[in-house]
C-alpha positions as CSV (number, residue, x, y, z in Angstrom):
1,M,0.0,0.0,0.1
2,E,2.7,2.4,0.8
3,N,4.7,1.5,-2.3
4,G,1.8,2.5,-4.5
5,F,1.2,5.7,-2.4
6,I,4.9,6.6,-3.0
7,N,4.7,5.9,-6.7
8,Y,1.7,8.2,-7.0
9,I,3.3,11.1,-5.0
10,A,6.5,10.7,-7.4
11,G,4.3,10.7,-10.3
12,I,2.5,13.9,-9.2
13,I,6.0,15.5,-8.5
14,I,7.3,14.6,-11.9
15,V,4.1,16.2,-13.6
16,L,4.5,19.4,-11.5
17,V,8.2,19.7,-12.3
18,I,7.4,19.3,-16.1
19,A,4.7,21.9,-15.8
20,F,7.0,24.3,-14.0
21,L,9.8,23.9,-16.4
22,S,7.7,24.1,-19.5
23,Q,6.8,27.7,-18.3
24,Q,10.5,28.7,-18.0
25,P,12.0,30.8,-21.1
26,Y,15.0,28.6,-21.1
27,F,12.9,25.5,-22.1
28,R,10.6,27.2,-24.8
29,G,13.1,26.3,-27.6
30,F,13.2,22.8,-26.3
31,G,9.4,22.5,-26.2
32,A,8.9,24.1,-29.6
33,N,11.5,21.5,-31.1
34,I,9.5,18.7,-29.5
35,Y,6.1,20.1,-30.8
36,N,7.6,20.4,-34.3
37,Q,8.8,16.9,-34.4
38,A,5.6,15.6,-33.1
39,E,3.7,17.5,-35.7
40,M,5.8,16.1,-38.5
41,Q,5.4,12.6,-37.3
42,I,1.6,13.2,-37.1
43,E,1.5,14.6,-40.6
44,A,3.5,11.7,-41.9
45,L,1.2,9.3,-40.2
46,L,-1.8,11.0,-41.6
47,A,-0.2,10.9,-45.2
48,K,0.3,7.2,-44.8
49,G,-3.3,6.8,-43.4
50,Q,-4.6,8.6,-46.5
51,E,-2.5,6.5,-49.0
52,W,-3.8,3.4,-47.3
53,V,-7.3,4.5,-47.5
54,A,-6.9,5.5,-51.1
55,T,-5.3,2.2,-52.1
56,N,-7.3,-0.2,-50.0
57,V,-10.7,1.2,-49.0
58,S,-11.7,3.6,-51.8
59,P,-11.6,1.1,-54.7
60,K,-13.7,-1.3,-52.7
61,V,-16.3,1.2,-51.6
62,E,-16.4,2.7,-55.1
63,S,-17.1,-0.6,-56.9
64,K,-19.7,-1.5,-54.3
65,I,-21.5,1.9,-54.8
66,N,-21.2,1.5,-58.5
67,G,-22.7,-2.0,-58.4
68,E,-25.7,-0.9,-56.1
69,V,-26.2,2.1,-58.4
70,A,-26.4,0.0,-61.5
71,K,-28.7,-2.5,-59.7
72,A,-30.9,0.4,-58.6
73,G,-30.9,1.8,-62.0
74,E,-32.1,-1.5,-63.5
75,Q,-34.8,-1.8,-61.0
76,A,-35.9,1.7,-61.6
77,K,-35.8,1.2,-65.5
78,T,-37.9,-2.0,-64.9
79,E,-40.5,-0.3,-62.8
80,I,-40.8,2.7,-65.1
81,E,-41.4,0.4,-68.0
82,K,-43.9,-1.4,-66.0
83,Q,-45.8,1.8,-65.0
84,K,-45.6,3.2,-68.6
85,N,-47.1,-0.1,-69.9
86,N,-49.9,0.2,-67.2
87,L,-50.6,3.7,-68.1
88,M,-50.8,2.8,-71.8
89,Q,-53.1,0.0,-71.1
90,N,-55.4,2.0,-68.9
91,A,-55.5,5.0,-71.5
92,W,-56.4,2.3,-74.3
93,D,-59.0,0.9,-72.1
94,N,-60.6,4.2,-71.3
95,I,-60.5,5.2,-75.1
96,K,-62.1,1.9,-76.0
97,N,-64.9,2.1,-73.5
98,Y,-65.5,5.9,-74.5
99,F,-66.0,4.9,-78.2
100,A,-68.0,1.7,-77.2
101,N,-70.4,3.9,-75.2
102,I,-70.9,6.3,-78.1
103,F,-71.4,3.5,-80.4
104,S,-73.8,1.8,-78.0
105,K,-75.8,5.1,-77.7
106,A,-75.9,5.5,-81.5
107,T,-77.0,2.0,-82.4
108,G,-79.0,1.2,-79.3
109,T,-77.0,-1.8,-78.6
110,K,-75.2,-2.8,-75.5
111,V,-71.4,-3.1,-76.0
112,E,-69.2,-4.7,-73.4
């Protein structure tokens, strides 16, 4: 129990010393150098990540999207064709019934 307590106190002291020293003008150049190095490493990692995404993820996602779009396009085309045929059939039935009623009235016969 005491050993863990001493480790915590030592850790707190180290953090306080680092915080104090980071505010001193003498260590500003050192801190800026560490910051710049960290920034360059982060940028390099981001560039590698972007390259990996471009080579491994993007083509797969793009092909999947293109396949889904093509499939949806075919389904839409089929549905549009079906609706067009239904519309034409309904229009023809209405025209046929209209002229059948006119003929029926003119001749006095019942047309179905």
